[in-house]
N, C-alpha and C positions, 0 to 999 in steps of 0.2 A: 631868200625866196628864189626859186629857179623854175624854169619851164621845160617841158619836153613835148615833142610832137607825137601825135597819135592820130588814128583814123577812127571815125564813128560811122556806123551805118544808121541811116534814117529811112523809115519805110512810110510810104503814103500810097494807099490803094494797091494797084498792081505793080508799083515801081519801088525801087530802093536806090539810095544814093550813098556813095562813100565820100565823106567830108573830112578833110584834114583839119585838125584843131590843135590848140596848145593847151596842155594841162599845167596848171600852176601848182607847184610843190611848195608848201609853206610849213613852218613848224606849228604843230598843234591844230586844233580846230577841225575843219572839214576837208582838209587837203587829201588828195589832189582835187582841184576844182577847175571848171572852165572859166575863161575870161568872158566878160559880158558880150563882147563882139562875136565870139565863137558860139555862144549860146543863141544869140540872135540869128547867126548864120544857119545853125541847125534848124531853127524854127522857120526861117525863110525857105529853106530847101524842102522841109516837110509840107509847108503850105503849097508850094509850087507843085509838088508831086501829087498831093491830094486834088489839086485843081486840074491836073493833067497837063500842066504847062511845063513840058520837058525842056523846052528851050531855055526858060528862065532857070530851072533847076540845074541844068548843065553849065550855065554861066557861073554858078556859085559852087557847085560840087565838083569833085575831081572826076568821078565816074558815076554814071546813072545806069541802072539795070532794070530790065523788065522781069518780073517774077513769073515763072511758069508753074502752075500747079501740076502735080504728078499724081497718078492713081496707080497704086500697086495692089494687086490682088492675087489670090491663088497661091501656087507653089512658091513664087518669087517672094511673097510676103512672109510665108512660113520660114523660108531659108534665111531671110535677112532679119527676121524678128520685127518687121514693120507692121504697124496696125493697119488693117484693111479699112480705108475710108476714102471717100471722094472729097477733095478739097474744093 
């Protein structure tokens, strides 16, 4: 059994956070999988983001982002192939 580090993005409301976790590599079964501590860490960050508690989320996560919706319409949408919708 071995582990490797990776990052996971967690979203809650208008925020997202990047959390470093360890993936466990094992023979057979459901590998790779998260350690229980890392799964709980992801849940804690998600709960904090949904509650708007950015201070708590930033203590657990490596980086916290505010998501900004974009509206693309007209010629710019046609050129980029983007669907015209308001988020």
